[in-house]
C-alpha positions in Angstrom: -22.5 -131.2 -10.6 -21.6 -130.8 -14.3 -22.8 -127.4 -15.4 -24.2 -126.8 -18.9 -25.8 -123.8 -20.6 -29.1 -125.7 -20.5 -29.4 -125.4 -16.7 -27.2 -122.4 -16.0 -29.1 -119.5 -14.4 -26.1 -117.3 -13.5 -22.5 -117.6 -12.3 -21.5 -117.1 -8.7 -18.0 -115.6 -8.3 -16.4 -115.6 -4.9 -14.1 -113.4 -2.8 -12.7 -114.2 0.6 -13.5 -111.3 3.0 -10.9 -112.4 5.5 -8.0 -112.6 3.1 -8.7 -109.7 0.7 -9.6 -106.0 0.7 -13.0 -106.7 -0.7 -14.8 -104.9 2.2 -12.8 -101.7 1.6 -13.4 -102.0 -2.2 -17.1 -102.4 -1.6 -17.2 -99.4 0.8 -15.5 -97.3 -1.8 -17.7 -98.7 -4.6 -14.5 -99.5 -6.6 -15.1 -100.2 -10.2 -14.0 -103.8 -10.8 -13.5 -104.8 -14.4 -12.1 -108.3 -14.2 -12.4 -111.3 -11.8 -10.0 -114.2 -11.3 -11.3 -117.7 -12.1 -9.7 -121.1 -12.5 -9.7 -122.6 -16.0 -12.1 -125.5 -16.3 -14.9 -126.7 -18.5 -17.0 -124.1 -16.6 -14.9 -121.1 -17.7 -15.2 -122.4 -21.3 -18.9 -121.8 -20.9 -18.5 -118.2 -19.7 -19.6 -115.5 -22.2 -20.7 -111.9 -22.4 -24.0 -110.9 -21.1 -24.3 -113.9 -18.7 -25.4 -112.7 -15.2 -23.4 -113.3 -12.1 -23.5 -112.6 -8.3 -20.5 -111.9 -6.1 -20.4 -114.0 -2.9 -18.2 -112.7 -0.2 -17.1 -115.4 2.3 -15.5 -114.9 5.7 -16.1 -114.7 9.4 -13.8 -112.2 11.0 -14.2 -109.0 9.1 -17.4 -109.3 7.0 -20.9 -110.6 6.9 -20.8 -113.4 4.3 -23.3 -113.3 1.5 -24.1 -111.7 -1.9 -22.5 -108.3 -2.1 -22.8 -107.4 -5.8 -24.5 -108.4 -9.0 -23.6 -107.9 -12.7 -23.0 -109.4 -16.1 -20.0 -110.9 -17.8 -18.4 -108.6 -20.4 -16.6 -111.3 -22.3 -15.0 -114.7 -22.2 -12.5 -115.9 -19.6 -8.9 -115.5 -20.8 -5.5 -116.5 -19.5 -4.3 -114.1 -16.8 -1.2 -112.4 -18.2 1.9 -113.3 -16.3 0.2 -116.1 -14.5 1.0 -119.8 -15.0 -1.3 -122.7 -14.7 -5.0 -122.5 -14.5 -5.5 -118.8 -13.6 -7.8 -116.8 -15.9 -9.6 -113.5 -15.8 -13.1 -112.9 -16.9 -14.2 -109.3 -17.7 -17.2 -108.2 -15.6 -19.6 -105.3 -15.2 -20.2 -105.3 -11.5 -22.7 -103.3 -9.5 -22.2 -103.2 -5.7 -25.4 -103.7 -3.6 -26.1 -101.2 -0.8 -25.3 -102.9 2.5 -29.0 -102.9 3.4 -29.8 -104.8 0.3 -27.1 -107.4 0.5 -28.3 -111.0 1.0 -26.5 -112.5 4.0 -25.5 -116.2 4.2 -28.1 -116.5 7.0 -30.8 -115.2 4.8 -29.8 -117.5 2.0 -29.9 -120.4 4.4 -33.4 -119.3 5.6 -34.8 -119.6 2.1 -35.5 -123.3 1.2 -35.1 -122.4 -2.5 -31.5 -121.4 -1.9 -30.2 -123.8 0.8 -28.6 -126.1 -1.8 -26.3 -123.4 -3.4 -23.0 -124.9 -4.4 -21.2 -122.3 -2.5 -22.8 -123.5 0.7 -22.3 -127.2 -0.1 -18.7 -126.8 -1.4 -17.4 -123.5 0.0 -13.8 -124.3 -0.8 -14.4 -125.0 -4.5 -12.6 -122.8 -7.0 -14.2 -119.9 -8.9 -16.6 -120.0 -10.7 -19.5 -121.5 -9.0 -23.0 -121.5 -10.5 -26.7 -120.9 -9.9 -29.6 -122.7 -11.5 -32.5 -120.8 -13.1 -34.6 -121.6 -9.9 -31.8 -120.1 -7.7 -31.9 -116.9 -9.9 -35.6 -116.6 -9.6 -35.3 -116.9 -5.8 -32.5 -114.3 -5.6 -34.3 -111.9 -7.8 -37.2 -112.1 -5.3 -34.8 -111.0 -2.6 -32.7 -108.5 -4.5 -35.3 -106.8 -6.8 -35.1 -104.2 -8.0 -31.4 -104.1 -7.6 -30.9 -107.1 -9.9 
Protein backbone atom coordinates (compact mmCIF):
# COMPACT_ATOMS: atom_id res chain seq x y z
CA UNK A 1 0.00 0.00 0.00
CA UNK A 2 1.21 3.48 -0.81
CA UNK A 3 1.35 5.51 2.38
CA UNK A 4 0.54 9.20 2.46
CA UNK A 5 0.24 11.68 5.30
CA UNK A 6 -3.52 11.72 4.65
CA UNK A 7 -3.95 8.20 6.00
CA UNK A 8 -0.91 7.78 8.26
CA UNK A 9 -1.78 7.15 11.89
CA UNK A 10 1.70 6.24 13.10
CA UNK A 11 4.88 4.51 12.02
CA UNK A 12 5.70 0.96 13.03
CA UNK A 13 9.42 0.33 13.50
CA UNK A 14 10.66 -3.24 13.77
CA UNK A 15 13.37 -5.15 15.61
CA UNK A 16 14.22 -8.83 15.29
CA UNK A 17 14.33 -10.34 18.77
CA UNK A 18 16.11 -13.47 17.53
CA UNK A 19 18.95 -11.58 15.83
CA UNK A 20 19.48 -8.60 18.11
CA UNK A 21 19.94 -7.70 21.75
CA UNK A 22 16.58 -5.91 21.90
CA UNK A 23 15.30 -8.03 24.81
CA UNK A 24 18.33 -7.10 26.92
CA UNK A 25 18.00 -3.45 25.95
CA UNK A 26 14.31 -3.47 26.90
CA UNK A 27 15.08 -5.15 30.23
CA UNK A 28 17.67 -2.44 31.01
CA UNK A 29 15.30 0.28 29.70
CA UNK A 30 18.12 1.52 27.50
CA UNK A 31 17.62 4.95 26.07
CA UNK A 32 17.43 4.62 22.30
CA UNK A 33 17.79 7.83 20.32
CA UNK A 34 17.90 6.58 16.70
CA UNK A 35 16.40 3.73 14.70
CA UNK A 36 17.58 2.25 11.40
CA UNK A 37 15.23 2.51 8.43
CA UNK A 38 15.62 1.98 4.70
CA UNK A 39 15.38 5.00 2.42
CA UNK A 40 12.16 5.05 0.46
CA UNK A 41 9.28 7.36 -0.26
CA UNK A 42 8.06 6.46 3.26
CA UNK A 43 11.14 7.76 5.00
CA UNK A 44 10.73 11.01 3.07
CA UNK A 45 7.38 11.39 4.93
CA UNK A 46 8.92 10.90 8.38
CA UNK A 47 9.10 14.02 10.53
CA UNK A 48 9.33 15.10 14.12
CA UNK A 49 6.40 14.57 16.49
CA UNK A 50 4.93 11.72 14.44
CA UNK A 51 4.02 8.78 16.69
CA UNK A 52 5.46 5.30 16.31
CA UNK A 53 5.33 1.88 17.93
CA UNK A 54 8.18 -0.61 18.17
CA UNK A 55 7.32 -4.12 17.03
CA UNK A 56 9.66 -6.88 18.15
CA UNK A 57 9.53 -10.04 16.04
CA UNK A 58 10.97 -13.44 16.75
CA UNK A 59 10.15 -16.85 18.07
CA UNK A 60 13.07 -18.26 20.03
CA UNK A 61 13.91 -15.65 22.66
CA UNK A 62 11.03 -13.19 22.76
CA UNK A 63 7.28 -12.83 22.72
CA UNK A 64 6.57 -10.94 19.49
CA UNK A 65 4.50 -7.80 19.62
CA UNK A 66 4.56 -4.11 20.54
CA UNK A 67 7.24 -3.40 23.13
CA UNK A 68 7.60 0.38 23.02
CA UNK A 69 5.91 3.57 21.86
CA UNK A 70 7.20 7.02 21.12
CA UNK A 71 7.52 9.91 18.75
CA UNK A 72 9.96 10.73 16.01
CA UNK A 73 12.37 13.51 16.90
CA UNK A 74 13.25 14.55 13.35
CA UNK A 75 13.62 13.44 9.75
CA UNK A 76 15.36 10.30 8.55
CA UNK A 77 18.94 11.01 7.47
CA UNK A 78 21.68 9.00 5.84
CA UNK A 79 23.41 6.65 8.28
CA UNK A 80 26.98 7.95 8.53
CA UNK A 81 29.43 5.45 7.16
CA UNK A 82 26.71 3.33 5.60
CA UNK A 83 26.26 2.90 1.91
CA UNK A 84 23.08 2.40 -0.05
CA UNK A 85 19.65 2.84 1.46
CA UNK A 86 20.37 2.78 5.20
CA UNK A 87 19.10 5.77 7.13
CA UNK A 88 18.59 6.64 10.78
CA UNK A 89 15.61 8.41 12.23
CA UNK A 90 15.84 10.14 15.62
CA UNK A 91 13.32 8.80 18.14
CA UNK A 92 12.03 9.43 21.64
CA UNK A 93 11.22 5.90 22.77
CA UNK A 94 9.34 4.76 25.88
CA UNK A 95 9.59 1.09 26.79
CA UNK A 96 6.33 -0.55 27.84
CA UNK A 97 6.27 -2.61 31.01
CA UNK A 98 6.16 -6.29 30.14
CA UNK A 99 2.61 -6.60 31.52
CA UNK A 100 1.41 -3.81 29.19
CA UNK A 101 3.11 -4.98 25.98
CA UNK A 102 0.71 -6.06 23.28
CA UNK A 103 1.61 -9.53 22.05
CA UNK A 104 1.24 -10.70 18.47
CA UNK A 105 -1.50 -13.06 19.69
CA UNK A 106 -3.43 -10.14 21.21
CA UNK A 107 -3.05 -8.15 17.99
CA UNK A 108 -4.40 -11.07 15.96
CA UNK A 109 -7.31 -11.43 18.39
CA UNK A 110 -8.47 -7.86 17.73
CA UNK A 111 -10.34 -7.65 14.38
CA UNK A 112 -9.36 -3.97 14.11
CA UNK A 113 -5.67 -4.95 14.02
CA UNK A 114 -5.54 -8.23 12.11
CA UNK A 115 -4.60 -6.48 8.87
CA UNK A 116 -1.47 -4.74 10.14
CA UNK A 117 1.18 -4.57 7.45
CA UNK A 118 3.72 -6.16 9.82
CA UNK A 119 1.51 -9.26 9.96
CA UNK A 120 0.77 -9.35 6.23
CA UNK A 121 4.36 -8.61 5.14
CA UNK A 122 6.63 -9.47 8.07
CA UNK A 123 9.80 -9.38 5.96
CA UNK A 124 9.19 -5.85 4.65
CA UNK A 125 11.83 -3.26 5.47
CA UNK A 126 11.52 -0.57 8.15
CA UNK A 127 9.40 1.51 8.36
CA UNK A 128 5.97 -0.02 8.32
CA UNK A 129 2.87 2.04 9.11
CA UNK A 130 -0.42 2.15 10.98
CA UNK A 131 -3.64 3.76 9.82
CA UNK A 132 -5.58 6.14 12.11
CA UNK A 133 -7.99 3.25 12.83
CA UNK A 134 -5.09 1.02 13.90
CA UNK A 135 -3.84 3.77 16.21
CA UNK A 136 -7.26 4.13 17.86
CA UNK A 137 -7.39 0.37 18.45
CA UNK A 138 -3.86 0.28 19.84
CA UNK A 139 -4.58 3.19 22.17
CA UNK A 140 -7.53 1.18 23.52
CA UNK A 141 -5.10 -1.59 24.40
CA UNK A 142 -2.14 0.52 25.54
CA UNK A 143 -3.83 3.42 27.37
CA UNK A 144 -2.65 5.21 29.42
CA UNK A 145 0.89 4.19 28.39
CA UNK A 146 0.39 5.66 24.90
